[in-house]
N, C-alpha and C positions, 0 to 999 in steps of 0.2 A: 750888307743889305741897306739900301738907302731908304730913309723914311721920308715919305711925302707929307710934309707938315700941313699942307692945305687939306689933304684928304683926311688926315688924322683930326684936325680941328673940325672939319665938317661932320665926321662921325661922332665926335664928342657933342657937338651942337645938336645933332639929331637925337642922340641918346638923352640929353638933358631935356629936349622938347618933349620926348615921350614921357619922361618922368613927371614933368610939369603937367602934362595932359592927364596923367594918372592922379593928379591932386597932390603931388609932392613938391617940396621946395628945398633948395640947397641950404645947408647950414654948416658953418665952419666952427669947430670948437678946438680949443687948445687944451691939451692935457700935459701933465708932467712927463718928461722924457725919462722913462725908467732905465734907459741906457746911459744917462748922463753920469759923469763922475760925481760921486758923493750922494747919489740918490738913495742907495741902500742905507748908508750911514745916517742920512737925515730921517729916513723912515724909522730906523732903530731909535734914534734920539727922541723922536716924537712919541714912539710907543713906550719907551722907558719913562718919559715925562708924565704920561697919563696913568701908567701902571700904579695901582695902589692909591690913586687920588680919589677924593670923595665922588667925583663925577664919573669914574670908570664904570661902575655897575650900571648907572643910569644910561650912559652912552651905549654900552653893550646891549642893554634891553631895547633901546631905541633902534639900533642897527638890526638886531634880530627881528624886531617887529616889521621893519621895512623889508627885509629879506623874505619873511614869511608872507607878507602881503603881496610882494612881487611874484613869489612862487605860486600863490593861490590864483592870482590873476592869470599867470602863464598857463596853469592847468585848466582854467575855465575857457581858454580860447580854443 
């Protein structure tokens, strides 16, 4: 099946125009590649580094509060 690139670009352009008309804007974000070699090992290294540190409990409380707030906001919508 041959792809008509002009038609595809036109479709994407119309789609993006509809999104902009709905008040949205495109945003690109870069996140860690969880499939990258060494990713899991680095996560483990960082986790072990903070485990048992003086900041561990404070950090966990902070994260739990964020999750609870996000969950409450989600339920209220």
